[in-house]
SETI-488008 format. One record per residue (C-alpha): residue number from 1; residue in one letter; chain; x, y, z. Coordinates in nm, 2 decimals. Example, Ala and Ser with C-alpha at 12.3 -4.5 7.8 and 13.67 -1.06 7.14 Angstrom:
 pos code unit      X      Y      Z
   1    A    A   1.23  -0.45   0.78
   2    S    A   1.37  -0.11   0.71
//
This chain:
 pos code unit      X      Y      Z
   1    M    A   4.70  -0.29   1.67
   2    R    A   4.71  -0.31   1.29
   3    T    A   4.92  -0.61   1.28
   4    R    A   4.75  -0.78   1.54
   5    A    A   4.43  -0.71   1.35
   6    A    A   4.58  -0.88   1.02
   7    L    A   4.68  -1.17   1.24
   8    L    A   4.30  -1.19   1.37
   9    A    A   4.15  -1.15   1.03
  10    H    A   4.38  -1.43   0.88
  11    I    A   4.22  -1.71   1.09
  12    P    A   3.85  -1.67   0.99
  13    N    A   3.99  -1.59   0.61
  14    T    A   4.17  -1.92   0.61
  15    H    A   3.88  -2.14   0.76
  16    R    A   3.63  -2.02   0.48
  17    P    A   3.75  -2.22   0.17
  18    Y    A   3.70  -2.53   0.38
  19    N    A   3.34  -2.44   0.45
  20    L    A   3.37  -2.51   0.82
  21    P    A   3.12  -2.42   1.08
  22    E    A   3.14  -2.07   1.22
  23    M    A   3.37  -2.05   1.52
  24    G    A   3.10  -1.88   1.72
  25    K    A   3.31  -1.68   1.94
  26    K    A   3.55  -1.39   1.91
  27    I    A   3.90  -1.49   1.88
  28    A    A   4.02  -1.14   1.99
  29    Y    A   3.97  -1.30   2.34
  30    K    A   4.25  -1.52   2.46
  31    A    A   3.99  -1.79   2.62
  32    N    A   3.82  -1.84   2.27
  33    R    A   4.13  -1.93   2.08
  34    A    A   4.16  -2.30   2.21
  35    G    A   4.14  -2.55   1.92
  36    I    A   4.13  -2.29   1.66
  37    A    A   4.42  -2.41   1.46
  38    A    A   4.35  -2.77   1.49
  39    R    A   4.02  -2.74   1.31
  40    L    A   4.17  -2.75   0.97
  41    P    A   4.25  -3.07   0.79
  42    A    A   4.57  -2.98   0.58
  43    P    A   4.86  -3.08   0.77
  44    A    A   5.07  -2.72   0.68
  45    V    A   4.77  -2.50   0.78
  46    P    A   4.72  -2.55   1.14
  47    K    A   5.09  -2.47   1.19
  48    S    A   5.06  -2.15   0.99
  49    L    A   4.73  -2.05   1.22
  50    A    A   4.93  -2.17   1.53
  51    V    A   5.21  -1.90   1.46
  52    D    A   4.96  -1.63   1.42
  53    L    A   4.80  -1.73   1.74
  54    A    A   5.13  -1.72   1.91
  55    L    A   5.22  -1.37   1.79
  56    I    A   4.89  -1.23   1.90
  57    G    A   4.93  -1.38   2.23
  58    S    A   5.28  -1.23   2.26
  59    D    A   5.14  -0.88   2.15
  60    D    A   4.84  -0.89   2.38
  61    P    A   5.04  -0.80   2.73
  62    R    A   5.25  -0.54   2.54
  63    L    A   4.94  -0.38   2.40
  64    T    A   4.79  -0.38   2.74
  65    D    A   5.10  -0.20   2.91
  66    L    A   5.08   0.07   2.65
  67    E    A   4.71   0.11   2.67
  68    L    A   4.67   0.19   3.04
  69    P    A   4.84   0.53   3.04
  70    I    A   4.71   0.63   2.70
  71    V    A   4.35   0.56   2.89
  72    K    A   4.46   0.79   3.19
  73    T    A   4.60   1.08   2.95
  74    A    A   4.28   1.05   2.73
  75    K    A   4.04   1.09   3.02
  76    Q    A   4.24   1.38   3.16
  77    H    A   4.22   1.57   2.84
  78    D    A   3.84   1.53   2.76
  79    T    A   3.65   1.30   2.93
  80    Q    A   3.31   1.41   2.79
  81    T    A   3.43   1.35   2.42
  82    L    A   3.59   1.04   2.48
  83    Y    A   3.25   0.92   2.63
  84    L    A   3.04   1.04   2.36
  85    L    A   3.27   0.88   2.09
  86    Q    A   3.24   0.54   2.26
  87    S    A   2.87   0.58   2.25
  88    V    A   2.89   0.52   1.85
  89    P    A   2.84   0.14   1.78
  90    G    A   3.19   0.04   1.58
  91    I    A   3.40   0.30   1.78
  92    G    A   3.59   0.11   2.09
  93    T    A   3.90   0.24   2.28
  94    S    A   4.15   0.23   2.01
  95    L    A   3.94   0.41   1.77
  96    S    A   3.82   0.69   2.01
  97    W    A   4.18   0.77   2.11
  98    V    A   4.27   0.83   1.75
  99    L    A   3.96   1.05   1.67
 100    L    A   4.02   1.24   1.99
 101    D    A   4.39   1.29   1.93
 102    E    A   4.35   1.41   1.57
 103    M    A   4.05   1.64   1.64
 104    H    A   4.18   1.80   1.94
 105    E    A   3.86   2.01   1.98
 106    I    A   3.54   1.97   1.78
 107    K    A   3.47   2.37   1.81
 108    R    A   3.78   2.43   1.58
 109    F    A   3.57   2.31   1.28
 110    P    A   3.29   2.56   1.22
 111    R    A   3.08   2.35   1.00
 112    G    A   3.03   1.97   0.95
 113    Q    A   3.19   2.00   0.57
 114    D    A   3.49   2.15   0.75
 115    F    A   3.53   1.83   0.97
 116    V    A   3.46   1.61   0.67
 117    S    A   3.72   1.79   0.48
 118    S    A   3.97   1.73   0.73
 119    C    A   3.91   1.36   0.74
 120    R    A   3.98   1.35   0.35
 121    L    A   3.66   1.20   0.30
 122    V    A   3.55   1.46   0.03
 123    T    A   3.77   1.67  -0.24
 124    C    A   3.74   2.04  -0.36
 125    A    A   3.59   2.13  -0.72
 126    Q    A   3.81   2.28  -0.95
 127    A    A   3.64   2.55  -1.19
 128    S    A   3.75   2.79  -1.44
 129    A    A   3.52   3.05  -1.59
 130    G    A   3.21   2.86  -1.44
 131    K    A   3.28   2.54  -1.60
 132    R    A   3.41   2.24  -1.34
 133    S    A   3.74   2.09  -1.45
 134    G    A   3.75   1.78  -1.19
 135    T    A   3.86   1.79  -0.82
 136    A    A   4.17   1.85  -0.60
 137    G    A   4.26   1.82  -0.25
 138    A    A   4.24   1.48  -0.20
 139    T    A   4.56   1.49   0.06
 140    I    A   4.44   1.78   0.26
 141    G    A   4.34   1.68   0.62
 142    H    A   4.46   1.39   0.84
 143    A    A   4.53   1.06   0.71
 144    S    A   4.45   0.90   1.08
 145    L    A   4.10   1.03   1.06
 146    T    A   4.03   0.91   0.70
 147    W    A   4.14   0.56   0.85
 148    A    A   3.96   0.60   1.17
 149    C    A   3.61   0.70   1.00
 150    S    A   3.65   0.42   0.74
 151    A    A   3.70   0.16   0.98
 152    A    A   3.44   0.30   1.23
 153    A    A   3.17   0.32   0.94
 154    V    A   3.24  -0.06   0.86
 155    L    A   3.23  -0.16   1.22
 156    L    A   2.90   0.02   1.28
 157    L    A   2.74  -0.18   1.04
 158    R    A   2.87  -0.51   1.14
 159    N    A   2.60  -0.60   1.37
 160    H    A   2.31  -0.40   1.24
 161    P    A   2.09  -0.53   0.96
 162    A    A   1.95  -0.21   0.88
 163    G    A   2.25  -0.06   0.80
 164    Q    A   2.39  -0.35   0.61
 165    Q    A   2.07  -0.30   0.39
 166    D    A   2.15   0.05   0.32
 167    R    A   2.47  -0.03   0.22
 168    A    A   2.35  -0.31  -0.03
 169    R    A   2.15  -0.02  -0.19
 170    L    A   2.45   0.22  -0.20
 171    E    A   2.66  -0.07  -0.35
 172    Q    A   2.41  -0.11  -0.61
 173    K    A   2.37   0.25  -0.72
 174    H    A   2.75   0.34  -0.67
 175    G    A   2.96   0.05  -0.66
 176    T    A   3.14  -0.10  -0.34
 177    G    A   3.43   0.11  -0.31
 178    T    A   3.21   0.45  -0.34
 179    A    A   2.94   0.30  -0.12
 180    F    A   3.17   0.28   0.17
 181    T    A   3.30   0.62   0.10
 182    I    A   2.93   0.76   0.13
 183    L    A   2.87   0.58   0.45
 184    A    A   3.22   0.71   0.57
 185    Q    A   3.11   1.07   0.52
 186    Q    A   2.80   1.01   0.64
 187    W    A   2.93   0.88   0.96
 188    A    A   3.16   1.18   1.01
 189    R    A   2.88   1.43   0.96
 190    A    A   2.67   1.25   1.23
 191    V    A   2.97   1.22   1.46
 192    Y    A   3.06   1.59   1.41
 193    D    A   2.67   1.67   1.48
 194    M    A   2.66   1.47   1.81
 195    L    A   2.98   1.61   1.95
 196    R    A   2.85   1.97   1.85
 197    R    A   2.52   1.89   2.03
 198    D    A   2.68   1.71   2.32
 199    T    A   2.45   1.40   2.31
 200    V    A   2.50   1.03   2.23
 201    F    A   2.49   0.88   1.89
 202    D    A   2.16   0.78   1.75
 203    M    A   2.17   0.48   1.50
 204    D    A   1.81   0.53   1.38
 205    K    A   1.87   0.86   1.29
 206    F    A   2.19   0.78   1.10
 207    L    A   2.03   0.51   0.91
 208    Q    A   1.72   0.77   0.82
 209    S    A   1.97   1.03   0.70
 210    S    A   2.16   0.76   0.49
 211    G    A   1.82   0.66   0.32
 212    N    A   1.67   0.97   0.22
 213    G    A   1.91   1.14  -0.03
 214    T    A   2.08   1.36   0.22
 215    G    A   2.33   1.61   0.09
 216    E    A   2.30   1.56  -0.27
 217    P    A   2.38   1.90  -0.39
 218    G    A   2.22   2.00  -0.72
 219    A    A   2.54   2.09  -0.92
 220    S    A   2.82   1.86  -0.81
 221    L    A   2.85   1.60  -1.08
 222    G    A   3.19   1.45  -1.16
 223    H    A   3.31   1.35  -1.50
 224    S    A   3.14   1.03  -1.46
 225    G    A   2.80   1.18  -1.39
 226    M    A   2.84   1.06  -1.02
 227    H    A   2.75   1.28  -0.74
 228    L    A   3.10   1.37  -0.57
 229    V    A   2.97   1.44  -0.22
 230    T    A   2.65   1.33  -0.09
 231    V    A   2.69   1.49   0.27
 232    L    A   2.83   1.84   0.21
 233    C    A   2.52   2.05   0.19
 234    H    A   2.30   1.99   0.47
 235    D    A   2.35   1.93   0.84
 236    A    A   2.32   1.54   1.00
 237    P    A   1.98   1.53   1.18
 238    P    A   1.98   1.60   1.53
 239    A    A   2.09   1.30   1.79
 240    S    A   1.82   1.20   2.00
 241    P    A   1.83   1.22   2.38
 242    N    A   1.69   0.89   2.38
 243    A    A   1.98   0.73   2.18
 244    Q    A   2.14   0.38   2.31
 245    A    A   2.37   0.34   2.59
 246    P    A   2.76   0.36   2.48
 247    I    A   2.92   0.04   2.36
 248    G    A   3.27  -0.03   2.27
 249    S    A   3.42  -0.26   1.99
//
């Protein structure tokens, strides 16, 4: 899946320097790939993209054959959790499988910060004689959950202008890398709260929580003076029973 995603990303990235009109359709679907390689004027570039498209086409049937038994197994394991995860914008079939497999059961995390820590989205504070000496524990938890939460946070904002504005605000304050880390932390807390309450994801509540300084502890500054953790202290707001219908990516 990651190889296929890299090939798909290479195609629009190759188009951008030529200032061509947007393709307008998702090339993840085979029916939308016709003529994509021929749009570029340079003689060698269309050949390179044609190779990308050929590799994507050869991977598609193999991934489909792999996905079918995984879907059946996941539904037998925990249909309700799988359904709730796919109600989150940005979480499609593949990400929901990763999260379900790595989490096992959400009840094994007593608190939201335990789940965020298992996702490797926060680090622990080190202190001696009441004085902070740095952080530790960056490798405690599951690397797959880190990837899944980070990817889902980015995809969640793709088609939501309000979320993109919130991201821009965080980037101005903390920088691009830290902004996405904060969003991934907030996303993980919102998903934990959603699963514990057994209700679907509420995008409006998520954006409200990410814009009001949620979870900024009073004394948790790092060496740079920046808040290390923005979601450790307070629970995410309750998800609404009137949330949007489930969607995939």
